[in-house]
C-alpha positions as CSV (number, residue, x, y, z in Angstrom):
1,X,193.8,41.6,-89.8
2,X,197.5,40.7,-90.2
3,X,199.9,40.1,-87.4
4,X,201.5,43.5,-87.6
5,X,198.2,45.3,-86.9
6,X,198.0,43.7,-83.4
7,X,201.0,45.6,-82.2
8,X,203.1,47.4,-84.9
9,X,206.1,48.3,-82.7
10,X,206.5,44.7,-81.6
11,X,206.1,43.4,-85.1
12,X,208.5,45.9,-86.6
13,X,211.3,45.4,-84.0
14,X,210.9,41.6,-84.3
15,X,210.7,41.4,-88.2
16,X,214.4,40.4,-88.6
17,X,213.8,37.5,-86.3
18,X,210.7,36.4,-88.2
19,X,212.6,36.5,-91.4
20,X,215.4,34.4,-89.9
21,X,212.9,31.9,-88.7
22,X,211.5,31.5,-92.2
23,X,215.0,30.9,-93.5
24,X,215.5,28.2,-90.8
25,X,212.2,26.5,-91.8
26,X,213.4,26.4,-95.5
27,X,216.6,24.7,-94.4
28,X,214.5,22.1,-92.5
29,X,212.3,21.5,-95.5
30,X,215.4,20.8,-97.7
31,X,216.4,18.1,-95.2
32,X,213.0,16.7,-94.2
33,X,210.9,15.7,-97.2
34,X,207.6,15.7,-95.4
35,X,208.0,19.1,-93.7
36,X,205.2,21.5,-94.8
37,X,205.9,24.6,-96.8
38,X,205.5,28.0,-95.2
39,X,202.9,30.0,-97.1
40,X,203.4,33.8,-96.3
41,X,200.0,34.8,-97.8
42,X,198.0,32.5,-95.4
43,X,196.6,33.9,-92.1
44,X,198.4,32.8,-89.0
45,X,195.6,30.5,-87.8
46,X,196.1,28.5,-91.0
47,X,199.8,28.0,-90.5
48,X,200.8,28.2,-86.9
49,X,199.4,24.9,-85.5
50,X,200.6,22.7,-88.3
51,X,204.0,24.4,-88.2
52,X,204.4,23.8,-84.5
53,X,203.3,20.2,-84.8
54,X,205.7,19.6,-87.7
55,X,208.6,21.1,-85.7
56,X,207.7,18.9,-82.7
57,X,207.7,15.7,-84.9
58,X,210.9,16.7,-86.6
59,X,212.5,17.2,-83.2
60,X,211.3,13.8,-81.9
61,X,212.5,12.1,-85.1
62,X,216.0,13.6,-84.5
63,X,215.7,15.6,-87.8
64,X,216.5,19.0,-86.3
65,X,220.0,20.3,-85.6
66,X,220.9,20.3,-81.9
67,X,221.2,24.0,-81.7
68,X,217.7,24.5,-83.1
69,X,216.2,22.0,-80.6
70,X,217.7,24.1,-77.8
71,X,216.3,27.3,-79.3
72,X,212.9,25.7,-79.6
73,X,212.9,24.8,-75.9
74,X,213.6,28.5,-75.1
75,X,211.0,29.8,-77.5
76,X,208.2,30.4,-74.9
77,X,210.4,32.7,-72.9
78,X,212.0,34.5,-75.9
79,X,209.2,35.1,-78.3
80,X,207.6,38.5,-78.3
81,X,204.5,38.3,-80.5
82,X,202.9,35.0,-81.4
83,X,199.6,33.7,-82.7
84,X,197.6,31.8,-80.1
85,X,194.3,29.9,-80.1
86,X,193.0,28.2,-76.9
87,X,191.7,28.9,-73.4
88,X,193.4,32.1,-72.1
89,X,193.4,30.5,-68.6
90,X,196.2,28.3,-69.9
91,X,198.4,31.3,-70.3
92,X,198.4,32.2,-66.6
93,X,200.1,30.7,-63.6
94,X,197.6,28.7,-61.5
95,X,198.7,30.7,-58.4
96,X,196.0,33.1,-57.2
97,X,196.9,36.1,-55.2
98,X,195.5,35.5,-51.7
99,X,193.2,37.7,-49.8
100,X,194.3,39.5,-46.6
101,X,193.9,37.5,-43.3
102,X,190.4,38.8,-42.7
103,X,189.4,37.7,-46.2
104,X,188.4,41.2,-47.3
105,X,190.5,43.5,-49.4
106,X,191.4,46.7,-47.7
107,X,191.4,50.2,-49.2
108,X,189.9,51.8,-52.3
109,X,190.7,51.7,-56.0
110,X,190.4,54.6,-58.4
111,X,190.0,53.2,-61.9
112,X,191.0,55.7,-64.6
113,X,190.2,55.1,-68.2
114,X,191.4,57.5,-71.0
115,X,189.3,57.5,-74.2
116,X,188.8,59.0,-77.7
117,X,186.7,57.8,-80.5
118,X,185.5,60.3,-83.2
119,X,182.7,58.0,-84.3
120,X,180.7,55.0,-83.1
121,X,183.5,52.6,-83.8
122,X,184.9,49.4,-82.2
123,X,186.7,51.6,-79.7
124,X,183.3,52.8,-78.4
125,X,182.1,49.2,-78.2
126,X,185.3,48.3,-76.4
127,X,185.2,50.9,-73.7
128,X,181.5,50.0,-72.9
129,X,182.6,46.4,-72.5
130,X,185.6,47.5,-70.4
131,X,183.4,49.5,-68.1
132,X,180.8,46.7,-67.9
133,X,183.5,44.2,-66.9
134,X,184.8,46.6,-64.2
135,X,181.3,47.0,-62.8
136,X,180.7,43.2,-62.8
137,X,183.1,42.5,-59.8
138,X,182.0,39.4,-57.8
139,X,182.6,41.0,-54.4
140,X,179.9,43.6,-53.8
141,X,181.8,45.0,-50.9
142,X,185.0,45.8,-52.7
143,X,185.6,49.5,-52.8
144,X,186.3,51.3,-56.1
145,X,185.2,54.1,-58.3
146,X,185.6,54.8,-62.0
147,X,186.7,57.9,-63.9
148,X,186.6,58.2,-67.7
149,X,188.4,61.0,-69.4
150,X,187.1,61.7,-73.0
151,X,189.7,63.8,-74.7
152,X,188.5,65.3,-78.0
153,X,187.3,68.5,-79.6
154,X,183.8,67.9,-78.0
155,X,182.2,65.4,-75.6
156,X,181.1,63.1,-78.4
157,X,180.1,60.1,-76.3
158,X,179.2,61.6,-73.0
159,X,175.7,60.2,-73.0
160,X,176.9,56.7,-73.6
161,X,179.7,56.8,-71.1
162,X,178.3,58.7,-68.1
163,X,175.9,56.1,-66.9
164,X,178.8,53.6,-66.4
165,X,181.1,55.9,-64.4
166,X,181.3,57.8,-61.1
167,X,183.2,60.7,-62.8
168,X,183.0,61.7,-66.4
169,X,185.6,64.2,-67.4
170,X,185.8,66.0,-70.8
171,X,189.2,67.3,-71.7
172,X,189.5,69.5,-74.7
173,X,192.1,68.0,-77.0
174,X,191.9,69.2,-80.6
175,X,195.1,67.6,-81.9
176,X,196.4,64.0,-81.9
177,X,195.3,61.9,-78.9
178,X,197.5,62.6,-75.8
179,X,197.0,59.6,-73.5
180,X,199.3,61.0,-70.8
181,X,197.3,64.2,-70.5
182,X,194.1,62.2,-70.3
183,X,195.4,60.0,-67.5
184,X,196.8,63.0,-65.5
185,X,193.4,64.7,-65.8
186,X,191.7,61.5,-64.5
187,X,194.0,61.0,-61.6
188,X,193.2,64.6,-60.5
189,X,189.8,63.3,-59.6
190,X,191.2,60.9,-57.0
191,X,189.2,61.2,-53.7
192,X,191.8,60.3,-51.1
193,X,195.6,60.3,-51.0
194,X,195.5,56.7,-49.8
195,X,193.5,55.5,-52.9
196,X,195.2,53.0,-55.2
197,X,195.3,54.1,-58.9
198,X,194.4,51.6,-61.6
199,X,195.2,53.2,-65.0
200,X,193.4,51.0,-67.5
201,X,193.3,51.1,-71.3
202,X,189.8,51.4,-72.7
203,X,190.2,48.2,-74.8
204,X,190.8,45.9,-71.9
205,X,188.2,43.6,-70.3
206,X,188.8,42.4,-66.8
207,X,187.6,39.4,-64.8
208,X,185.3,39.5,-61.7
209,X,188.2,39.3,-59.2
210,X,190.2,42.0,-60.8
211,X,189.7,44.8,-58.2
212,X,190.1,42.4,-55.3
213,X,193.4,41.2,-56.6
214,X,194.6,44.8,-57.1
215,X,193.8,45.7,-53.5
216,X,195.5,42.6,-52.2
217,X,198.6,43.0,-54.2
218,X,198.8,46.7,-53.5
219,X,199.6,45.8,-49.8
220,X,202.8,44.3,-51.1
221,X,203.9,46.7,-53.9
222,X,203.3,50.4,-54.3
223,X,203.4,50.0,-58.1
224,X,202.9,46.8,-60.2
225,X,201.6,45.5,-63.5
226,X,198.5,43.3,-62.8
227,X,199.4,40.9,-65.6
228,X,202.4,39.0,-67.2
229,X,201.3,38.9,-70.8
230,X,198.5,40.4,-72.9
231,X,196.2,38.5,-75.3
232,X,195.2,40.7,-78.2
233,X,192.0,39.0,-79.5
234,X,191.0,38.8,-83.1
235,X,187.7,40.3,-84.4
236,X,185.6,37.2,-83.9
237,X,186.9,36.4,-80.4
238,X,186.5,40.1,-79.4
239,X,182.9,40.0,-80.5
240,X,182.2,36.8,-78.6
241,X,183.7,38.2,-75.4
242,X,181.6,41.4,-75.7
243,X,178.4,39.4,-76.4
244,X,179.1,37.3,-73.3
245,X,179.3,40.5,-71.2
246,X,176.1,41.8,-72.7
247,X,174.4,38.5,-71.8
248,X,175.2,38.2,-68.1
249,X,178.5,39.8,-67.3
250,X,180.1,36.4,-66.7
251,X,183.8,35.7,-67.4
252,X,184.3,34.2,-70.8
253,X,185.4,30.6,-70.8
254,X,186.4,28.8,-74.0
255,X,188.6,29.1,-77.0
256,X,189.9,32.5,-78.0
257,X,192.2,33.4,-80.8
258,X,194.6,36.3,-81.5
259,X,198.2,37.3,-80.8
260,X,199.9,36.9,-77.5
261,X,202.2,39.7,-76.5
262,X,204.9,38.8,-74.0
263,X,205.5,41.2,-71.1
264,X,204.3,44.4,-72.8
265,X,204.7,47.7,-70.9
266,X,201.2,49.0,-71.4
267,X,197.5,48.2,-71.0
268,X,197.2,48.6,-67.2
269,X,199.4,49.8,-64.4
270,X,198.5,50.0,-60.7
271,X,200.3,52.6,-58.6
272,X,199.7,54.3,-55.3
273,X,198.7,57.9,-55.4
274,X,201.9,58.9,-53.6
275,X,204.1,57.0,-56.0
276,X,202.3,58.5,-59.0
277,X,203.0,62.0,-57.6
278,X,206.6,61.2,-56.8
279,X,207.5,60.6,-60.5
280,X,205.4,63.5,-61.7
281,X,202.6,61.4,-63.4
282,X,202.6,60.7,-67.1
283,X,204.7,62.7,-69.5
284,X,202.4,64.7,-71.8
285,X,205.2,65.3,-74.3
286,X,204.2,61.9,-75.7
287,X,201.7,62.9,-78.4
288,X,200.2,60.3,-80.7
289,X,200.6,56.6,-80.5
290,X,202.9,54.8,-78.1
291,X,205.8,55.3,-75.7
292,X,204.1,56.9,-72.7
293,X,203.6,53.6,-70.8
294,X,207.2,52.5,-71.1
295,X,208.4,55.9,-70.0
296,X,206.2,55.9,-67.0
297,X,207.2,52.4,-65.9
298,X,210.9,53.3,-66.4
299,X,210.6,56.3,-64.1
300,X,208.8,54.2,-61.5
301,X,211.6,51.6,-61.7
302,X,214.2,54.1,-60.9
303,X,212.7,54.3,-57.4
304,X,212.0,50.6,-56.9
305,X,211.1,47.5,-58.9
306,X,207.7,47.3,-60.7
307,X,206.7,43.6,-60.5
308,X,204.1,41.7,-62.5
309,X,201.4,39.4,-61.3
310,X,200.8,36.0,-63.0
311,X,197.7,36.9,-65.0
312,X,196.9,37.6,-68.7
313,X,195.1,40.8,-70.0
314,X,192.4,40.4,-72.6
315,X,192.6,43.2,-75.2
316,X,189.7,43.7,-77.6
317,X,190.2,44.3,-81.3
318,X,189.8,47.9,-82.6
319,X,190.7,50.1,-85.5
320,X,194.3,51.2,-85.7
321,X,195.3,54.9,-86.1
322,X,197.6,56.1,-88.8
323,X,201.1,55.1,-87.6
324,X,202.7,58.2,-89.1
325,X,202.2,60.1,-85.9
326,X,203.4,57.3,-83.7
327,X,205.8,58.4,-81.0
328,X,209.4,57.7,-82.2
329,X,210.2,56.0,-78.9
330,X,207.3,53.5,-79.1
331,X,209.5,50.6,-80.0
332,X,212.0,51.2,-77.2
333,X,211.2,48.5,-74.6
334,X,214.3,47.4,-72.6
335,X,212.0,45.0,-70.6
336,X,211.1,43.0,-73.7
337,X,212.1,39.4,-74.0
338,X,215.5,38.6,-75.5
339,X,216.0,37.9,-79.2
340,X,215.9,34.3,-80.4
341,X,219.6,33.8,-81.1
């Protein structure tokens, strides 16, 4: 899998910056005889670590222009999509969101997961892992319920999904997948007006404290993103995470590889039922791939800020749809990090 396939909009909008970075590397090579060549045809895991090490050595040796040293220092905040291999715990702030004074999260969470997979694909594997992780919360007393909306021409995977959820909803959707319509249908199953909505993509696996953190943070914000960045795992790492869930439901600890997306707008959003209604829910005019999450967050932000928590989402690898039907606004993300100037 090449880097573009992790997140095509991020890759396409950042391509001019990547090309400029390669030009800068070639300039360094012409001045520093030992600096490694950049091989475009090699996978990122074969290039990234050695390149970063070489840049660090060249900086320490005083072989880099001052301006480039400054830009390297700002790189973690400005980069948008980057290869990563390591412990995902290193990506998050050590600060944990505290529990309420009584030590018990208050309220109830409605987890809504939209889904479509025409065949028994990686997407089916992923949603089963997603639901398994949600059901594996460490606090047996935390209150939540789960709705899955399968939007397709027929309820293809009802038998596989229904045992994991409180509500299975089939929504007839014969055309391109409409995630907005699926989410709106799932939210309609909310039991109480006071319930907190967790709108979760089917390819995300969560940790054992996930629901407790949501309930705690929802006392401070009526809408928020329960993560800072998203770690899009490669195929091998995705398989190991899923295998770990199948074994005992424990959180995965160890080295994972893939691409890190900085401050993406989608994957999971938490919002009060009242706030969801106040902005009219998701816009079903977004048909195909992308754009609906950014639109929803933008409309929420017109009312009040939508903060992020210092955590990292884990996204499992899956097949990518044909991008020809992608929403034309998918690359519009005014919240994205700034360009590397």
